[in-house]
Backbone as numpy.savetxt, mean C-alpha at the origin, in Angstrom:
# Nx Ny Nz CAx CAy CAz Cx Cy Cz
0.60 0.95 28.22 1.59 1.49 27.29 1.00 2.65 26.48
1.84 3.60 26.10 1.39 4.72 25.29 2.44 5.03 24.24
2.30 6.19 23.62 3.19 6.52 22.52 4.64 6.61 22.97
4.86 6.88 24.26 6.24 6.93 24.76 6.91 5.57 24.66
6.11 4.50 24.76 6.65 3.15 24.59 7.22 2.98 23.19
6.52 3.50 22.18 7.01 3.42 20.81 8.30 4.22 20.64
8.30 5.42 21.20 9.49 6.27 21.08 10.70 5.61 21.74
10.47 4.97 22.90 11.56 4.30 23.60 12.12 3.13 22.81
11.33 2.60 21.89 11.76 1.48 21.05 12.19 1.94 19.67
12.52 3.21 19.54 13.10 3.72 18.31 12.12 4.03 17.20
10.83 4.11 17.49 9.83 4.39 16.46 9.73 5.91 16.28
9.81 6.36 15.03 9.70 7.78 14.72 8.22 8.14 14.65
7.61 8.32 15.82 6.17 8.59 15.89 5.83 9.96 15.32
6.72 10.92 15.46 6.44 12.25 14.92 6.27 12.20 13.40
7.13 11.45 12.74 7.05 11.33 11.29 5.77 10.59 10.88
5.44 9.53 11.63 4.24 8.76 11.32 2.99 9.61 11.51
2.93 10.36 12.61 1.74 11.17 12.87 1.61 12.33 11.88
2.74 12.78 11.34 2.67 13.81 10.30 1.94 13.28 9.07
2.01 11.95 8.84 1.32 11.33 7.72 -0.14 11.04 8.06
-0.36 10.43 9.22 -1.71 9.96 9.56 -2.59 11.06 10.14
-1.99 12.03 10.81 -2.76 13.17 11.29 -3.31 13.03 12.69
-3.62 11.81 13.13 -4.18 11.65 14.47 -3.88 10.25 14.99
-4.01 10.07 16.29 -3.67 8.81 16.93 -4.64 7.69 16.55
-5.92 8.02 16.36 -6.89 6.98 15.99 -6.49 6.29 14.69
-6.14 7.09 13.68 -5.72 6.52 12.40 -4.42 5.74 12.54
-3.50 6.29 13.32 -2.22 5.61 13.57 -2.45 4.25 14.21
-3.30 4.21 15.23 -3.57 2.95 15.92 -4.26 1.94 15.02
-5.19 2.41 14.19 -5.87 1.50 13.27 -4.88 0.92 12.26
-3.88 1.72 11.89 -2.89 1.26 10.92 -2.00 0.17 11.51
-1.71 0.25 12.80 -0.98 -0.84 13.46 -1.76 -2.15 13.32
-3.07 -2.08 13.47 -3.91 -3.28 13.34 -3.89 -3.81 11.91
-3.92 -2.89 10.94 -3.83 -3.30 9.54 -2.51 -4.04 9.29
-1.44 -3.53 9.88 -0.13 -4.17 9.72 -0.17 -5.61 10.24
-0.73 -5.81 11.42 -0.76 -7.15 12.00 -1.60 -8.11 11.16
-2.64 -7.59 10.52 -3.50 -8.45 9.69 -2.77 -8.97 8.46
-1.78 -8.22 7.98 -1.16 -8.61 6.72 0.26 -9.12 6.78
0.94 -8.94 7.92 2.38 -9.19 7.92 2.73 -10.66 7.79
1.97 -11.56 8.40 2.33 -12.99 8.32 2.21 -13.52 6.90
1.19 -13.05 6.18 1.03 -13.46 4.79 2.19 -12.93 3.94
2.61 -11.69 4.19 3.73 -11.13 3.44 5.02 -11.91 3.73
5.25 -12.26 4.98 6.43 -13.04 5.33 6.41 -14.40 4.64
5.23 -15.02 4.60 5.11 -16.33 3.95 5.41 -16.22 2.46
4.92 -15.17 1.82 5.16 -14.99 0.39 6.63 -14.63 0.13
7.22 -13.87 1.05 8.64 -13.55 0.93 9.48 -14.82 0.98
9.17 -15.71 1.92 9.89 -16.97 2.07 9.70 -17.86 0.84
8.46 -17.90 0.33 8.19 -18.71 -0.86 9.00 -18.22 -2.05
9.06 -16.90 -2.19 9.85 -16.33 -3.29 11.32 -16.67 -3.13
11.83 -16.62 -1.90 13.23 -16.98 -1.65 13.47 -18.45 -1.96
12.60 -19.32 -1.46 12.77 -20.75 -1.65 12.70 -21.15 -3.12
11.92 -20.38 -3.89 11.77 -20.66 -5.33 12.77 -19.87 -6.18
13.65 -19.14 -5.51 14.64 -18.30 -6.20 13.97 -17.34 -7.18
12.79 -16.86 -6.81 12.07 -15.88 -7.63 12.40 -14.49 -7.08
13.51 -13.95 -7.52 14.02 -12.73 -6.90 13.21 -11.50 -7.24
12.53 -11.49 -8.36 11.65 -10.36 -8.68 10.48 -10.29 -7.71
9.87 -11.46 -7.44 8.79 -11.50 -6.45 9.31 -11.18 -5.06
10.51 -11.65 -4.75 11.12 -11.37 -3.45 11.24 -9.86 -3.26
11.67 -9.16 -4.30 11.81 -7.71 -4.23 10.47 -7.03 -3.97
9.41 -7.55 -4.58 8.08 -6.96 -4.41 7.62 -7.04 -2.96
7.82 -8.21 -2.32 7.35 -8.37 -0.94 8.27 -7.68 0.05
9.57 -7.63 -0.23 10.47 -6.83 0.61 10.09 -5.36 0.52
9.74 -4.91 -0.68 9.28 -3.55 -0.90 8.01 -3.27 -0.09
7.08 -4.21 -0.08 5.81 -4.03 0.63 6.03 -3.90 2.13
6.89 -4.76 2.69 7.18 -4.67 4.12 7.93 -3.38 4.43
8.81 -2.96 3.53 9.52 -1.69 3.69 8.52 -0.52 3.78
7.52 -0.51 2.90 6.53 0.56 2.92 5.76 0.57 4.23
5.40 -0.62 4.73 4.70 -0.71 6.01 5.56 -0.11 7.12
6.83 -0.48 7.15 7.74 0.01 8.19 7.87 1.52 8.12
7.96 2.06 6.92 8.08 3.51 6.77 6.84 4.22 7.30
5.67 3.70 6.96 4.44 4.32 7.43 4.34 4.30 8.95
4.74 3.19 9.56 4.60 3.05 11.00 5.69 3.78 11.77
6.75 4.21 11.10 7.81 4.94 11.77 9.02 4.11 12.14
9.10 2.88 11.65 10.25 2.01 11.92 11.30 2.23 10.83
11.98 3.35 10.89 12.87 3.75 9.80 14.07 2.82 9.66
14.61 2.33 10.78 15.77 1.43 10.71 15.41 0.12 10.03
14.24 -0.41 10.34 13.80 -1.67 9.75 13.45 -1.46 8.27
12.90 -0.31 7.95 12.62 0.02 6.55 13.91 0.01 5.74
15.00 0.51 6.33 16.29 0.54 5.63 16.80 -0.88 5.36
16.58 -1.79 6.31 16.98 -3.19 6.11 16.18 -3.81 4.97
14.87 -3.55 4.96 14.02 -4.10 3.91 14.39 -3.53 2.54
14.79 -2.27 2.51 15.21 -1.65 1.26 16.43 -2.37 0.69
17.38 -2.76 1.55 18.55 -3.50 1.08 18.12 -4.81 0.42
17.14 -5.49 1.00 16.67 -6.75 0.43 15.87 -6.52 -0.84
15.11 -5.43 -0.88 14.39 -5.10 -2.11 15.36 -4.90 -3.27
16.42 -4.12 -3.01 17.39 -3.84 -4.06 18.16 -5.11 -4.45
18.45 -5.95 -3.46 19.13 -7.21 -3.76 18.27 -8.10 -4.64
16.96 -8.11 -4.39 16.06 -8.89 -5.23 16.03 -8.37 -6.66
16.00 -7.05 -6.81 15.97 -6.45 -8.15 17.27 -6.73 -8.90
18.36 -6.85 -8.15 19.67 -7.11 -8.77 19.99 -8.60 -8.84
19.04 -9.45 -8.43 19.22 -10.91 -8.42 20.46 -11.29 -7.61
20.65 -10.59 -6.48 21.81 -10.82 -5.63 21.49 -11.92 -4.62
21.51 -13.14 -5.09 21.14 -14.29 -4.28 22.05 -14.41 -3.05
23.33 -14.15 -3.22 24.28 -14.30 -2.12 23.90 -13.40 -0.94
23.60 -12.13 -1.22 23.23 -11.20 -0.15 21.94 -11.65 0.54
20.94 -12.03 -0.26 19.65 -12.41 0.32 19.78 -13.62 1.24
20.43 -14.66 0.75 20.55 -15.88 1.56 21.39 -15.65 2.81
22.40 -14.82 2.70 23.26 -14.54 3.84 22.54 -13.72 4.91
21.67 -12.80 4.48 21.07 -11.84 5.41 19.58 -12.05 5.65
19.02 -13.10 5.08 17.58 -13.32 5.17 17.11 -13.46 6.62
17.81 -14.26 7.41 17.41 -14.48 8.80 17.47 -13.18 9.60
18.47 -12.35 9.32 18.57 -11.07 10.01 17.40 -10.17 9.68
16.96 -10.20 8.41 15.80 -9.40 8.04 14.55 -9.88 8.78
14.36 -11.20 8.82 13.19 -11.73 9.51 13.20 -11.36 10.99
14.35 -11.40 11.60 14.46 -11.02 13.02 14.06 -9.55 13.21
14.48 -8.71 12.28 14.13 -7.29 12.37 12.62 -7.09 12.21
12.03 -7.80 11.25 10.58 -7.69 11.04 9.82 -8.25 12.23
10.28 -9.36 12.77 9.62 -9.94 13.95 9.73 -9.00 15.15
10.85 -8.30 15.27 11.00 -7.32 16.34 9.96 -6.21 16.18
9.79 -5.73 14.96 8.79 -4.71 14.69 7.39 -5.21 15.06
7.08 -6.44 14.68 5.77 -7.02 14.98 5.56 -7.14 16.47
6.59 -7.54 17.20 6.49 -7.68 18.65 6.22 -6.33 19.31
6.91 -5.28 18.86 6.67 -3.95 19.41 5.24 -3.50 19.15
4.74 -3.75 17.94 3.37 -3.38 17.60 2.37 -4.11 18.48
2.57 -5.41 18.67 1.65 -6.20 19.50 1.66 -5.73 20.95
2.84 -5.45 21.47 2.95 -4.99 22.85 2.32 -3.61 23.03
2.51 -2.75 22.05 1.89 -1.42 22.10 0.37 -1.53 22.09
-0.16 -2.32 21.17 -1.61 -2.44 21.06 -2.23 -3.11 22.28
-1.51 -4.03 22.89 -2.03 -4.69 24.10 -2.29 -3.65 25.19
-1.40 -2.69 25.32 -1.60 -1.63 26.29 -2.62 -0.61 25.82
-2.60 -0.31 24.54 -3.52 0.69 23.98 -4.96 0.26 24.10
-5.23 -1.01 23.89 -6.60 -1.50 23.97 -7.16 -1.41 25.39
-6.30 -1.52 26.38 -6.75 -1.53 27.76 -7.25 -0.16 28.21
-6.79 0.91 27.52 -7.12 2.25 27.99 -7.88 3.09 26.98
-8.08 2.55 25.77 -8.71 3.34 24.71 -9.89 2.58 24.13
-10.98 3.26 23.99 -12.16 2.65 23.38 -11.92 2.41 21.91
-12.26 1.23 21.43 -12.08 0.91 20.02 -13.13 1.64 19.19
-12.66 2.36 18.20 -13.55 3.13 17.35 -14.21 2.23 16.32
-15.54 2.36 16.19 -16.27 1.52 15.24 -15.92 1.90 13.81
-15.69 0.89 12.98 -15.33 1.12 11.58 -16.56 1.53 10.77
-16.38 2.32 9.71 -17.50 2.61 8.81 -17.98 1.34 8.13
-19.24 1.35 7.76 -19.84 0.15 7.19 -19.17 -0.23 5.88
-18.81 -1.49 5.77 -18.19 -2.01 4.55 -19.00 -3.22 4.08
-19.27 -3.31 2.80 -19.91 -4.49 2.29 -19.10 -5.03 1.13
-19.24 -6.33 0.87 -18.50 -6.96 -0.21 -19.35 -7.06 -1.46
-18.77 -6.73 -2.60 -19.45 -6.81 -3.88 -18.62 -7.70 -4.78
-19.23 -8.65 -5.43 -18.51 -9.55 -6.31 -18.43 -8.98 -7.72
-17.24 -9.09 -8.30 -17.02 -8.65 -9.67 -16.18 -9.69 -10.38
-16.80 -10.40 -11.33 -16.09 -11.46 -12.05 -15.44 -12.46 -11.10
-16.23 -12.88 -10.07 -15.78 -13.88 -9.10 -14.63 -13.40 -8.23
-14.46 -12.07 -8.11 -13.48 -11.54 -7.16 -14.24 -10.75 -6.12
-13.64 -10.58 -4.95 -14.26 -9.81 -3.89 -13.64 -8.43 -3.85
-14.50 -7.41 -3.83 -14.06 -6.04 -3.82 -14.71 -5.33 -2.64
-13.93 -4.62 -1.83 -14.49 -3.87 -0.72 -14.97 -2.52 -1.23
-16.24 -2.20 -0.95 -16.81 -0.93 -1.38 -17.35 -0.19 -0.17
-16.92 1.04 0.02 -17.47 1.89 1.06 -18.84 2.36 0.58
-19.89 2.04 1.34 -21.25 2.29 0.87 -21.79 3.64 1.28
-20.96 4.51 1.87 -21.46 5.80 2.34 -21.84 6.72 1.18
-21.20 6.55 0.03 -21.48 7.44 -1.11 -20.97 6.78 -2.39
-21.89 6.39 -3.27 -21.51 5.70 -4.50 -21.54 6.62 -5.72
-21.66 7.93 -5.50 -21.73 8.86 -6.63 -20.42 8.87 -7.41
-19.31 9.02 -6.70 -18.00 9.04 -7.33 -17.17 7.90 -6.76
-16.67 7.04 -7.63 -15.91 5.86 -7.19 -14.45 6.02 -7.58
-13.59 5.81 -6.61 -12.15 5.84 -6.81 -11.61 4.44 -6.57
-10.72 3.98 -7.44 -10.09 2.68 -7.27 -8.66 2.87 -6.78
-8.33 2.19 -5.69 -6.97 2.18 -5.16 -6.40 0.78 -5.38
-5.38 0.67 -6.19 -4.76 -0.63 -6.48 -3.44 -0.71 -5.75
-3.40 -1.46 -4.66 -2.20 -1.59 -3.85 -2.31 -2.86 -3.03
-1.23 -3.66 -2.96 -1.29 -4.92 -2.24 -1.11 -4.76 -0.75
-0.80 -3.55 -0.27 -0.58 -3.32 1.16 -1.87 -2.89 1.84
-2.36 -3.67 2.85 -3.55 -3.23 3.60 -3.34 -1.89 4.28
-2.11 -1.61 4.70 -1.85 -0.32 5.34 -2.17 0.82 4.39
-1.68 0.74 3.16 -1.89 1.82 2.20 -3.35 1.89 1.77
-3.92 0.75 1.40 -5.30 0.77 0.90 -6.30 1.18 1.98
-6.11 0.70 3.22 -7.03 1.07 4.30 -6.85 2.53 4.69
-5.61 3.00 4.70 -5.36 4.42 4.98 -6.05 5.29 3.94
-5.91 4.92 2.68 -6.54 5.69 1.61 -8.06 5.66 1.75
-8.61 4.49 2.07 -10.07 4.37 2.23 -10.57 5.26 3.35
-9.85 5.27 4.49 -10.27 6.11 5.62 -10.12 7.60 5.27
-9.01 7.94 4.62 -8.76 9.35 4.29 -9.81 9.90 3.34
-10.33 9.04 2.46 -11.27 9.48 1.43 -12.72 9.18 1.78
-12.93 8.65 2.97 -14.24 8.13 3.36 -15.37 9.12 3.18
-15.15 10.38 3.53 -16.21 11.38 3.45 -16.28 12.08 2.09
-15.43 11.66 1.17 -15.38 12.32 -0.14 -15.86 11.42 -1.27
-15.39 10.14 -1.27 -15.68 9.24 -2.37 -15.87 7.82 -1.85
-16.60 7.05 -2.61 -16.59 5.61 -2.39 -15.25 5.07 -2.89
-14.71 4.10 -2.21 -13.39 3.56 -2.55 -13.49 2.07 -2.79
-12.96 1.63 -3.93 -12.83 0.21 -4.25 -11.35 -0.13 -4.21
-11.02 -1.24 -3.55 -9.63 -1.65 -3.40 -9.34 -2.87 -4.26
-8.26 -2.81 -5.03 -7.76 -3.96 -5.78 -6.41 -4.35 -5.19
-6.21 -5.64 -4.95 -4.99 -6.09 -4.27 -3.86 -6.43 -5.24
-4.17 -6.51 -6.52 -3.12 -6.70 -7.52 -3.66 -6.28 -8.88
-2.79 -6.30 -9.90 -3.19 -5.82 -11.20 -4.26 -6.66 -11.88
-4.23 -7.97 -11.64 -5.24 -8.83 -12.25 -6.63 -8.51 -11.70
-6.73 -8.31 -10.40 -8.01 -7.95 -9.80 -8.47 -6.59 -10.29
-7.54 -5.67 -10.45 -7.87 -4.34 -10.95 -8.45 -4.40 -12.36
-7.84 -5.17 -13.25 -8.32 -5.27 -14.62 -9.72 -5.87 -14.65
-9.98 -6.84 -13.78 -11.33 -7.40 -13.68 -12.34 -6.35 -13.25
-11.95 -5.50 -12.31 -12.85 -4.43 -11.84 -13.14 -3.46 -12.98
-12.12 -3.06 -13.70 -12.30 -2.12 -14.82 -13.22 -2.72 -15.89
-13.01 -3.99 -16.19 -13.78 -4.64 -17.26 -15.18 -5.06 -16.84
-15.48 -5.00 -15.55 -16.81 -5.40 -15.09 -17.89 -4.41 -15.51
-17.48 -3.15 -15.77 -18.42 -2.10 -16.16 -19.53 -1.88 -15.14
-19.22 -2.14 -13.88 -20.20 -1.95 -12.80 -20.04 -0.62 -12.09
-18.92 0.07 -12.34 -18.61 1.25 -11.55 -18.28 2.44 -12.45
-18.65 3.62 -11.97 -18.26 4.86 -12.62 -16.94 5.30 -11.98
-15.83 4.86 -12.56 -14.51 5.09 -11.96 -14.04 6.49 -12.30
-13.95 7.34 -11.28 -13.53 8.72 -11.47 -12.02 8.86 -11.56
-11.28 7.94 -10.90 -9.83 8.01 -10.92 -9.27 6.68 -10.42
-8.06 6.38 -10.89 -7.35 5.19 -10.46 -6.02 5.61 -9.84
-5.78 5.15 -8.61 -4.49 5.33 -7.95 -3.80 3.98 -7.96
-2.70 3.90 -8.70 -2.10 2.62 -9.06 -0.70 2.47 -8.47
-0.51 1.39 -7.69 0.82 1.06 -7.19 1.61 0.36 -8.31
2.90 0.62 -8.38 3.72 -0.01 -9.41 4.18 -1.40 -9.02
4.46 -1.62 -7.74 5.01 -2.90 -7.28 3.91 -3.75 -6.65
3.33 -4.63 -7.45 2.29 -5.54 -6.97 2.59 -6.95 -7.47
2.17 -7.97 -6.71 2.38 -9.35 -7.17 1.44 -9.71 -8.32
1.71 -10.82 -8.95 0.89 -11.37 -10.05 0.97 -10.49 -11.30
0.23 -9.40 -11.30 0.28 -8.45 -12.41 0.66 -7.10 -11.82
1.81 -6.58 -12.23 2.33 -5.35 -11.66 1.75 -4.10 -12.30
2.13 -2.95 -11.72 1.60 -1.68 -12.18 1.94 -1.35 -13.62
3.16 -1.63 -14.04 3.54 -1.34 -15.43 2.78 -2.21 -16.41
2.48 -3.44 -16.02 1.66 -4.29 -16.88 0.25 -3.73 -17.02
-0.27 -3.16 -15.92 -1.59 -2.52 -15.98 -1.55 -1.30 -16.90
-0.50 -0.49 -16.76 -0.37 0.69 -17.62 -0.31 0.30 -19.09
0.41 -0.78 -19.39 0.50 -1.26 -20.77 -0.87 -1.73 -21.26
-1.61 -2.40 -20.38 -2.95 -2.86 -20.74 -3.87 -1.67 -21.04
-3.82 -0.64 -20.19 -4.66 0.53 -20.39 -4.29 1.24 -21.69
-3.00 1.27 -21.98 -2.54 1.90 -23.23 -3.06 1.14 -24.44
-2.93 -0.17 -24.43 -3.32 -0.98 -25.59 -4.83 -1.04 -25.77
-5.57 -0.86 -24.68 -7.04 -0.92 -24.77 -7.66 0.47 -24.87
-6.80 1.49 -24.97 -7.27 2.87 -25.16 -8.22 3.31 -24.04
-7.84 3.01 -22.80 -8.68 3.32 -21.65 -8.38 4.67 -21.01
-7.24 5.27 -21.32 -6.81 6.46 -20.59 -7.79 7.62 -20.72
-8.48 7.73 -21.85 -9.36 8.86 -22.09 -10.44 8.97 -21.03
-10.98 7.82 -20.61 -12.08 7.82 -19.64 -11.65 7.34 -18.26
-10.37 7.12 -18.08 -9.89 6.60 -16.79 -8.56 7.27 -16.43
-8.62 8.45 -15.78 -7.39 9.13 -15.39 -6.65 8.35 -14.30
-5.33 8.26 -14.45 -4.51 7.42 -13.59 -3.38 8.24 -12.98
-3.17 8.06 -11.67 -1.96 8.55 -11.02 -1.30 7.38 -10.30
-0.01 7.49 -10.13 0.79 6.42 -9.54 1.01 6.69 -8.05
0.86 5.65 -7.23 1.29 5.70 -5.83 2.36 4.62 -5.67
3.53 5.02 -5.20 4.62 4.06 -5.20 5.65 4.38 -4.13
6.30 3.34 -3.64 7.42 3.51 -2.73 8.74 3.53 -3.48
8.67 3.43 -4.79 9.86 3.45 -5.65 10.08 4.88 -6.12
11.10 5.54 -5.55 11.30 6.95 -5.86 12.53 7.21 -6.75
13.02 6.16 -7.42 14.17 6.36 -8.30 13.75 7.14 -9.54
14.65 7.97 -10.03 14.35 8.80 -11.20 14.01 7.95 -12.42
14.72 6.86 -12.61 14.47 6.00 -13.77 13.06 5.42 -13.74
12.62 4.98 -12.53 11.29 4.40 -12.41 10.22 5.45 -12.67
10.39 6.64 -12.09 9.39 7.70 -12.28 9.37 8.16 -13.73
10.54 8.29 -14.34 10.60 8.67 -15.76 9.89 7.63 -16.62
10.07 6.36 -16.29 9.40 5.29 -17.04 7.89 5.40 -16.89
7.43 5.71 -15.67 5.98 5.84 -15.44 5.40 6.95 -16.30
6.14 8.06 -16.46 5.63 9.19 -17.22 5.71 8.98 -18.73
6.24 7.84 -19.17 6.14 7.53 -20.59 4.72 7.07 -20.93
3.94 6.77 -19.89 2.52 6.44 -20.07 1.69 7.69 -19.79
0.43 7.64 -20.14 -0.45 8.80 -20.02 -1.00 8.91 -18.59
-0.11 9.15 -17.63 -0.53 9.29 -16.24 -0.59 10.77 -15.88
-1.26 11.06 -14.76 -1.42 12.44 -14.32 -0.30 12.87 -13.37
-0.02 12.04 -12.37 0.96 12.44 -11.36 1.52 11.19 -10.67
2.57 11.39 -9.87 3.18 10.33 -9.08 3.22 10.77 -7.62
2.71 9.94 -6.74 2.71 10.19 -5.30 3.57 9.14 -4.64
4.67 9.58 -4.02 5.64 8.66 -3.45 5.28 8.35 -2.00
5.28 7.06 -1.65 5.04 6.62 -0.28 6.27 6.88 0.58
6.07 7.14 1.87 4.79 7.32 2.54 4.22 8.72 2.29
2.91 8.81 2.08 2.29 10.10 1.81 1.23 10.39 2.86
0.92 11.68 3.01 -0.05 12.12 4.01 -1.46 12.14 3.40
-2.45 12.33 4.25 -3.83 12.46 3.79 -3.97 13.65 2.85
-3.36 14.78 3.21 -3.46 15.98 2.38 -2.84 15.75 1.01
-1.69 15.08 0.98 -1.04 14.79 -0.31 -1.91 13.87 -1.15
-2.51 12.88 -0.51 -3.38 11.94 -1.21 -4.55 12.65 -1.85
-5.22 13.50 -1.08 -6.39 14.22 -1.60 -5.99 15.18 -2.71
-4.85 15.84 -2.54 -4.38 16.78 -3.57 -4.17 16.07 -4.91
-3.48 14.93 -4.89 -3.20 14.20 -6.13 -4.48 13.60 -6.69
-5.35 13.10 -5.82 -6.61 12.52 -6.29 -7.46 13.57 -7.01
-7.61 14.75 -6.41 -8.42 15.79 -7.04 -7.80 16.25 -8.36
-6.47 16.32 -8.40 -5.79 16.66 -9.65 -6.08 15.61 -10.71
-6.10 14.34 -10.30 -6.34 13.24 -11.23 -7.77 13.27 -11.75
-8.73 13.47 -10.86 -10.14 13.50 -11.26 -10.42 14.66 -12.21
-9.81 15.80 -11.95 -10.07 16.99 -12.76 -9.22 17.08 -14.02
-8.37 16.10 -14.24 -7.41 16.16 -15.34 -8.08 16.26 -16.69
-9.14 15.50 -16.88 -9.79 15.45 -18.21 -10.96 16.39 -18.35
-11.20 17.21 -17.31 -12.35 18.12 -17.38 -12.02 19.36 -18.18
């Protein structure tokens, strides 16, 4: 199987490659998706079963972002409907259409698995850059050890986004990944890293992006920690709300490597 298989199954590969830049990165991102999708589905179901519609919206949003990055635009649109229903506490819509959403996500997963099964047979697997785990306040943080001079923190619960950012920035900065706001606050308070910039997702489980922004505001951290937002939420109200805090810029998902680097450099240089 090759990229034509994806196109035949309705995947917008041209749009995805415009973001990732090359097939190696695109293929690695498919693997990132498979590593995280079952956990996201389980958390989505738990939120539904517990009638926690705010959490349901967060995980529907996360799957939507994955679909957009991979080029599954139709499935992303379905996930967006569920994200909005969760935000509006529209229990009737969610319960009525939940199985249809799962079928759509499972279809996406099946296409990815079938594509990779063929891709592995004909393409040499590229060795990943060295990664080591560093403990901070009893949490595990992935640190790229190629260069520890300048450290950038990416706070996002999606492996697709965080791994893409880590690969895109690999030759420029060391990257620390936080999977939610609570882990991020622990990293900041550990005082183990010279954090040059923070790229913060707004929609995260446990402790969300706005809660982190409020924490940074109340603890007077903005002066030494420039922050830009990375988000799949492109509504004017949400972006306007983000700019009520002392942030540098907003980068809307899905974004390209060039866009990521542009916003990151703007963020790092903001206080200079």
